[in-house]
SEGUKE-647857 format. One record per residue (C-alpha): x, z, y. Coordinates in Angstrom, 2 decimals. Example, Ala and Ser with C-alpha at 12.3 -4.5 7.8 and 13.67 -1.06 7.14 Angstrom:
<sites>
<site u="12.30" w="7.80" v="-4.50"/>
<site u="13.67" w="7.14" v="-1.06"/>
</sites>
This chain:
<sites>
<site u="82.51" w="-30.54" v="90.10"/>
<site u="81.09" w="-27.23" v="91.24"/>
<site u="77.48" w="-26.46" v="90.47"/>
<site u="75.24" w="-23.39" v="90.63"/>
<site u="73.42" w="-24.50" v="87.46"/>
<site u="74.26" w="-25.30" v="83.87"/>
<site u="73.17" w="-28.93" v="84.44"/>
<site u="74.98" w="-30.17" v="87.55"/>
<site u="73.95" w="-33.75" v="86.95"/>
<site u="71.48" w="-35.57" v="84.77"/>
<site u="72.41" w="-38.23" v="82.21"/>
<site u="69.93" w="-40.38" v="80.30"/>
<site u="69.93" w="-43.52" v="78.19"/>
<site u="73.45" w="-44.63" v="77.35"/>
<site u="74.86" w="-43.38" v="80.63"/>
<site u="78.40" w="-42.00" v="80.75"/>
<site u="80.20" w="-39.75" v="83.19"/>
<site u="83.86" w="-38.91" v="83.42"/>
<site u="84.34" w="-35.58" v="85.16"/>
<site u="87.49" w="-33.52" v="85.03"/>
<site u="86.26" w="-29.93" v="85.15"/>
<site u="82.81" w="-28.48" v="85.63"/>
<site u="82.91" w="-25.07" v="87.25"/>
<site u="79.65" w="-23.15" v="87.05"/>
<site u="79.68" w="-20.94" v="90.10"/>
<site u="77.63" w="-19.78" v="93.01"/>
<site u="77.16" w="-22.48" v="95.64"/>
<site u="80.04" w="-22.76" v="98.07"/>
<site u="79.60" w="-23.42" v="101.74"/>
<site u="79.86" w="-27.05" v="102.78"/>
<site u="83.47" w="-27.61" v="103.87"/>
<site u="82.43" w="-30.55" v="106.07"/>
<site u="79.32" w="-29.06" v="107.71"/>
<site u="80.94" w="-29.29" v="111.14"/>
<site u="81.58" w="-33.01" v="110.83"/>
<site u="80.31" w="-34.90" v="113.86"/>
<site u="79.00" w="-38.44" v="114.10"/>
<site u="81.44" w="-41.08" v="115.33"/>
<site u="81.68" w="-41.42" v="119.09"/>
<site u="79.91" w="-44.71" v="119.81"/>
<site u="81.34" w="-45.06" v="123.31"/>
<site u="83.23" w="-48.33" v="123.46"/>
<site u="82.10" w="-49.48" v="120.01"/>
<site u="80.58" w="-52.94" v="119.55"/>
<site u="76.77" w="-52.86" v="119.25"/>
<site u="75.17" w="-55.26" v="116.75"/>
<site u="71.41" w="-55.85" v="116.96"/>
<site u="71.26" w="-58.12" v="113.91"/>
<site u="70.96" w="-57.60" v="110.17"/>
<site u="74.29" w="-59.34" v="109.55"/>
<site u="77.42" w="-57.35" v="108.75"/>
<site u="80.44" w="-58.63" v="110.65"/>
<site u="82.89" w="-56.01" v="111.95"/>
<site u="83.38" w="-52.39" v="113.02"/>
<site u="80.69" w="-51.09" v="115.36"/>
<site u="77.14" w="-49.77" v="115.55"/>
<site u="74.36" w="-51.61" v="113.69"/>
<site u="70.93" w="-50.83" v="115.13"/>
<site u="68.93" w="-52.91" v="112.61"/>
<site u="68.82" w="-52.52" v="108.87"/>
<site u="71.84" w="-54.42" v="107.52"/>
<site u="71.31" w="-56.64" v="104.49"/>
<site u="74.02" w="-58.46" v="102.54"/>
<site u="72.52" w="-60.62" v="99.80"/>
<site u="72.94" w="-63.75" v="97.70"/>
<site u="76.51" w="-64.73" v="96.87"/>
<site u="77.99" w="-63.51" v="100.13"/>
<site u="81.69" w="-62.63" v="100.07"/>
<site u="82.88" w="-60.44" v="102.97"/>
<site u="86.30" w="-59.00" v="103.73"/>
<site u="85.62" w="-56.54" v="106.54"/>
<site u="88.19" w="-55.49" v="109.13"/>
<site u="89.36" w="-51.88" v="108.94"/>
<site u="87.39" w="-49.48" v="111.13"/>
<site u="84.25" w="-47.42" v="111.64"/>
<site u="80.85" w="-48.90" v="110.76"/>
<site u="77.75" w="-46.96" v="111.92"/>
<site u="74.44" w="-47.93" v="110.29"/>
<site u="71.36" w="-46.60" v="112.11"/>
<site u="68.75" w="-48.13" v="109.77"/>
<site u="70.38" w="-48.35" v="106.37"/>
<site u="72.57" w="-50.69" v="104.38"/>
<site u="71.47" w="-52.90" v="101.48"/>
<site u="73.91" w="-54.95" v="99.40"/>
<site u="72.36" w="-57.03" v="96.63"/>
<site u="72.54" w="-60.25" v="94.62"/>
<site u="76.06" w="-61.22" v="93.66"/>
<site u="77.58" w="-60.13" v="96.95"/>
<site u="81.19" w="-58.99" v="97.17"/>
<site u="82.10" w="-56.65" v="100.04"/>
<site u="85.65" w="-55.37" v="100.51"/>
<site u="87.69" w="-54.06" v="103.42"/>
<site u="91.11" w="-55.06" v="104.63"/>
<site u="94.10" w="-52.72" v="104.51"/>
<site u="93.60" w="-49.52" v="106.48"/>
<site u="90.21" w="-48.86" v="104.87"/>
<site u="86.85" w="-48.27" v="106.48"/>
<site u="84.21" w="-45.62" v="106.95"/>
<site u="80.52" w="-46.44" v="106.51"/>
<site u="78.57" w="-43.82" v="108.47"/>
<site u="74.80" w="-43.83" v="107.75"/>
<site u="72.56" w="-42.12" v="110.31"/>
<site u="69.20" w="-43.57" v="109.32"/>
<site u="67.80" w="-45.36" v="106.31"/>
<site u="69.34" w="-45.42" v="102.88"/>
<site u="72.24" w="-47.00" v="101.06"/>
<site u="71.31" w="-49.38" v="98.24"/>
<site u="73.74" w="-51.40" v="96.13"/>
<site u="72.01" w="-53.54" v="93.50"/>
<site u="72.04" w="-56.74" v="91.47"/>
<site u="75.53" w="-57.78" v="90.42"/>
<site u="77.11" w="-56.86" v="93.72"/>
<site u="80.61" w="-55.46" v="93.93"/>
<site u="81.51" w="-53.16" v="96.83"/>
<site u="84.99" w="-51.70" v="97.46"/>
<site u="85.39" w="-49.32" v="100.39"/>
<site u="88.79" w="-47.62" v="100.37"/>
<site u="89.00" w="-44.67" v="102.76"/>
<site u="90.34" w="-44.83" v="106.28"/>
<site u="94.03" w="-44.01" v="106.25"/>
<site u="94.16" w="-42.44" v="109.71"/>
<site u="91.98" w="-40.74" v="112.31"/>
<site u="89.35" w="-38.01" v="112.08"/>
<site u="87.60" w="-39.64" v="109.13"/>
<site u="90.69" w="-40.37" v="107.06"/>
<site u="90.07" w="-39.81" v="103.38"/>
<site u="86.36" w="-40.67" v="103.67"/>
<site u="84.70" w="-43.93" v="102.62"/>
<site u="80.97" w="-43.27" v="103.06"/>
<site u="79.25" w="-40.52" v="105.04"/>
<site u="75.50" w="-40.04" v="105.33"/>
<site u="74.40" w="-37.74" v="108.14"/>
<site u="72.97" w="-34.45" v="106.91"/>
<site u="69.74" w="-35.26" v="108.79"/>
<site u="69.29" w="-38.30" v="106.50"/>
<site u="68.17" w="-37.27" v="103.01"/>
<site u="67.20" w="-40.66" v="101.57"/>
<site u="68.58" w="-41.56" v="98.14"/>
<site u="72.00" w="-43.17" v="97.80"/>
<site u="71.28" w="-45.72" v="95.03"/>
<site u="73.26" w="-48.03" v="92.77"/>
<site u="71.23" w="-50.14" v="90.36"/>
<site u="71.28" w="-53.30" v="88.26"/>
<site u="74.82" w="-54.28" v="87.30"/>
<site u="76.36" w="-53.31" v="90.59"/>
<site u="79.78" w="-51.79" v="91.05"/>
<site u="80.91" w="-49.45" v="93.83"/>
<site u="84.40" w="-48.07" v="94.18"/>
<site u="85.90" w="-45.98" v="96.94"/>
<site u="89.34" w="-45.68" v="95.32"/>
<site u="90.41" w="-42.18" v="96.36"/>
<site u="87.84" w="-42.03" v="99.17"/>
<site u="85.23" w="-39.32" v="99.50"/>
<site u="81.51" w="-39.95" v="99.57"/>
<site u="79.75" w="-37.29" v="101.63"/>
<site u="75.95" w="-37.35" v="101.38"/>
<site u="75.18" w="-33.61" v="101.62"/>
<site u="71.37" w="-33.78" v="101.61"/>
<site u="70.90" w="-36.86" v="99.44"/>
<site u="70.40" w="-37.50" v="95.76"/>
<site u="72.84" w="-40.01" v="94.25"/>
<site u="71.26" w="-42.36" v="91.71"/>
<site u="73.32" w="-44.61" v="89.42"/>
<site u="71.10" w="-46.67" v="87.09"/>
<site u="70.89" w="-49.82" v="84.99"/>
<site u="74.38" w="-50.97" v="84.05"/>
<site u="75.97" w="-49.93" v="87.33"/>
<site u="79.46" w="-48.50" v="87.65"/>
<site u="80.48" w="-46.01" v="90.31"/>
<site u="84.03" w="-44.84" v="90.96"/>
<site u="84.28" w="-42.11" v="93.59"/>
<site u="87.38" w="-40.24" v="94.73"/>
<site u="85.43" w="-37.14" v="95.74"/>
<site u="81.72" w="-36.59" v="96.05"/>
<site u="79.51" w="-34.16" v="97.95"/>
<site u="75.78" w="-34.63" v="97.39"/>
<site u="72.56" w="-32.79" v="96.70"/>
<site u="72.43" w="-33.97" v="93.10"/>
<site u="73.24" w="-36.92" v="90.86"/>
<site u="71.25" w="-38.88" v="88.30"/>
<site u="72.99" w="-41.33" v="85.94"/>
<site u="70.72" w="-43.39" v="83.70"/>
<site u="70.50" w="-46.55" v="81.59"/>
<site u="73.90" w="-47.86" v="80.55"/>
<site u="75.56" w="-46.93" v="83.82"/>
<site u="78.89" w="-45.15" v="84.29"/>
<site u="80.25" w="-42.81" v="86.94"/>
<site u="83.85" w="-41.73" v="87.38"/>
<site u="84.66" w="-38.89" v="89.78"/>
<site u="88.14" w="-38.02" v="90.97"/>
</sites>
């Protein structure tokens, strides 16, 4: 974790964070600032709020209740946000996936459990979740939710990451504007 300040993230309540090394240094340039949005040419277009397979989702996508999804490997573009709540379980098949958010926010809440291992090949390999730099809405985990990206990177360069309640977050790598961990939540980086 590299931070220009003495307090790179905020912890409150009984929150816990496991971070290897904190390096207090001047800000470094964003190593992924030249990243481009996925090419949507030839991708399936979904105009519903239901998550089904790789492609472009033009409506806000909501997964709720006790839904259990195993998503095919591929690129998922969300133009109006992604909400996973209730007791939903969302995982991806082998090969991983990339969730690319270009509008709206990401919210994982309730007792939901989301596992998004990174893509293993292609231009986005190593990434699990990317939020376009033009989208600065909060990336939020709350309730008793659990999000893991295995070794995958989460890249939300202009967004605050919020982990609250009794949530657990396990990120391979993380680039964000800041991070708040509160309640009895836990975050593991790296």
